N, C-alpha and C positions, 0 to 999 in steps of 0.2 A: 504493498499500499503505500508506504513511506517513498520508495524508487519510482512508483507512477506519479505521486504528488509531484516529484522534485522534475521529472521530464516534462511535467505539464508548465511547471513553472520556468523551464528552460525554453520552452517552445514560446512563451508568452514574451521573455525575454526582449527588450529593445535590441534591435541589432544597428550598429554603426554602419553607414552607408553613403557612399560619393555618388551623388546623381549630377548627370552632364545634362544641363539646361541649355536649350537650342538658341542661337542669336539670330541676328536680323536678316542677315545674308542668306543662310540655308532656309529661313521661312520664307524671305522673298522669292529663291528658286522654285519651293514647293508651291507657291502661291502662283507664280506664273504657268507651272503645268497644270494646275488645277484650272485657270482661266480658258488654255487650250481645252482642255476637255470639255469644259463647260461651254465654250463656243462652238465645238463640233457638233456636239447634241442640240444643243439650243439651236443651231442652225436647221436640223432635224425636225425637231418640235416644232419650231415657228413655222417652218413652211407648212405642214399639218393644221397648225392653228390657223393661219393666214387664208387657207384654203376655207375651213370651216367659216370664220370671219366673213370671208366674201360670198358664201353661200347665205348665211344669216344677213347680211348686209343687202341681199335680193331684195329683201322685203323693207328696205329703208331706204331715203336717198343717199345718206351717208354712209356707202360702201367702204371707202377708204379709211375713214375713221374707226369703222368698226372693226375692220380686217387689223388696223394697227395694234388696237386694245388687246386684241386677241393674241397677237405675237409678243407684246410687251409682257403681258399676264403670264403666258406659257413659259420665256426666258426667267422671269421672277420666281414662277412656282420651281422650275428646274433648278435653278442655282440653292433656294432655300430647302430644296429636299436633298439636294447632293449635300451640302455641307452638313445638315442637322444629322441626317441618318448616317454618314459616314463618321461623325465624332459620335453618336451615340450607339450605333448598332455594329460599327464596321472596327471596333477596336481601337476607336479614337483615331483614326487615320484616314485622310482623303488618298487619293491616287496621288497625289504631289508628296505625300506626307510619307508613306509608303516607299515610294521610289527614293526620298531623301533619307529614309531610315530613322524618321522619329514619329512621336505619337503623342496626342493630346491627352493627358489624365487630371483628375480634379487635385487641389492640394493636399490631398489626404493619401495621393498615391494610387486612389481608385477609380475604375472607368467611369466618366461623366454618363448621365442619364439624359433622356430626353428633352428634360426640363433645362438643364444646364445647358445644354448643346443649344438650344433655342435662345437664350442668354446670351451665350457667346456670340451667335450671328447677330444678333440685334447690337452687341458691343462692336461688331465691325463697323457699324457706322457711326458709333461714338468716335472711334479711332480715326475715320476718314473726314469727318465733317471740318475739323480744323485743319484742313490740308495733310492730312494721313498723320498728323504728329503721334496720335495714339497707336500708329503700326512701329513708327520711328522709335517711341519710345523703349521696344524690346530691345535695342542696339547697345542700350547704356545700364537698364535696369539689372539691379543684381543678380536676380534669378529670373531676367530675362521675359518678363511679361509685358506685353502691351496692355493697353486700356482695355481690351477686350476680355484680355485672360483675368486681368484685378476685378472686373465685373462680375466674369464667371467665375471665379478662383479656380483657376486651372494653370499648369504648366505645359509647356511642349520641353520633352525630354527623349533621349536616345531609344529607338524603340525596342531593343533590348533589356533596359534599365527598368527596375520594379522597387518599387517601398511601398511602407504600411504606414497605417497613422501612430502607430508604435515605436517605429524606427524613429534614431537620434540620426538626421540625415543632413548631410553639407551638399551645398548645390555648387556645381563649379560650371561657369559658361563653357561653351565650346569656342567661343571667339575671344579670348581675353584682349583688350587693349585697343579691340578694332572699331568700338563703339564712334570715336570721333571721326573716322572714314566717312561711315553712314550719315552723321551729322552734317558734315561739308558737304556730300552728295545733295543732301536733302535743300541744304542753304542754295546750291548753286540753282538747284530747280525751281526753288519758291522765288529766286531772283528774276531768272531768266527765261524762265518755262513752267509758270505755275499749273497750265492748264495739266501738265504731266503729273501732280500730285492729285488733282481732283480726277482726271481720269483712272485712278487707281481702283476706282469704281468698277472698272470693265475686271478686275480680279474675282469680283463676286457675282460677275456674268454680265454679259454685253448689252444686255437688254435692261440693267438697272440702270446703265449710264442714259439711256435713250427716254428710261422713264423719269428720269431726274429732268435730263433737257424738255420732256414734254410740260412736266410740271413748272418749270423754273420759264418757260415760253423761248428757250435759250436754241 
């Protein structure tokens, strides 16, 4: 009996772990891969949605507007489902994350559920609105969290790293000392090409950017 109790105590004892958190550069690469994938499938889905919109628009005088709304809505829905389902049901990995050997976990080291995945996706817009500063934040944050990570309480870590709430964890960035490079790149874009920072909306799906243009009249 005493031996069994000792074994249980040993199993519950905290473990010292070093976890690598992923910085801005690798995350940017993963986002670019995801954007390409979303764009490809959005073309297929939007073509189908456009046809449906035109058919329905035959009963209205504004055929083009109805078709455009279907296209935008289909692209937005595809983007939402892609990210939220990948994070909550796909082991915390989009295709871009999987390719770049990283995954999203909660700050307790556990997989994130549907609710937190939705919160993280909404946090993307919070990160984008102020000229993408929320994304850039991951370049110099000690635990490489963007604003969306802080909102949803998530980390982006190496795909083969694991930790539990009871572990004593030391977080180590994969890109120490490179934050200033990304900040400088952001400043250059902000001064000479601010539209490039706003265009980061395309990482969430090409039709989200069109939706923003439609709403703002630009």
